[in-house]
N, C-alpha and C positions, 0 to 999 in steps of 0.2 A: 344348566340354566336354573335360575331361582324360581320359586313358586310365586310369581307376580303376574297379574292379569295385564296383557299388553295393551288393552284398550282403556281400562279404567284405573289401573295402578293399584288395585286391591292386592293386599299381601297378608301374611299371617299376623294375627294379634296374639298377645301374651296375656294369660290369665292364671287362675288357680284351679286345681282339682281340690274339691272340698269333700272330705269324707263325712260319714255320719257323725263321727266324733269331733267334727269341725277342724280336723287337721288339714293344713293347706300345703300343697306342693305345686310348683310351677308347671304349666303346660302350654301348648300352642293351639290356637284355633286357626287351622289352615284355611285358605280361601278355596272354594269349590271350583277347581279349574279343569277344563278339558281342552284338548288339542283339536282344532277344527279347521278345515279348508273353506275359504270363501272366494267367490268370483267377483272381481271388480270390473264392471262393464266399461267404466270410463277409461281405465288403463288397459283393458283387454288382457287381464292376467289373473291367475289364481294366487292367493297368498295363504299361508298356513299360520294361524295365530293360536296362542295359548290364552284362552279367554275364560272369565268367570261366567257362571250361569246367569248372573245379573246382567252382564254385558250381552249375553245371548238374547235375553228378554228385550233389551234396548235395540238390538239389531232387528228383531222381529217387529218391533214397534216403529222404529224410525227408518230402517234400511241400512245396509252395510255401508253405503257411500257416505251418508251423513255421520255415522258413528266413527268411521275411519278419519273423516275430515276433522271432527272434534278431537279425536285422540292425537292427531298430528299437531293441531293447534295447541293442545295442552302439553305436548312434549312426551307423550307416552309411546308413540309409534314413530319410527324413523321413516324417511322417504322410501 
C-alpha cells in the first residue's frame, strides 16, 4: 500500500537536500502517517485507516463521521 492518507489524500512531496556547500540532491518528504482504528456509530462497525496526523486533528475537531463523509464525497475513501 502506498504512503497516502486515506482521508485527505496527502502524499510524499519531492524536494532537495542542500548541503553546506549548496550541493543539491533529490529527496522525499513523506507524509506523517499512522494506522488507526475508528468506530463509526452510524454504520455500527470499526474501520482501519492510514491517516496523517493532520487528519487526526480534523477528526478530533469535527468528529469521525463528518470527516469520513467529506472523504467519501471527495473520492478519497471508498464505501
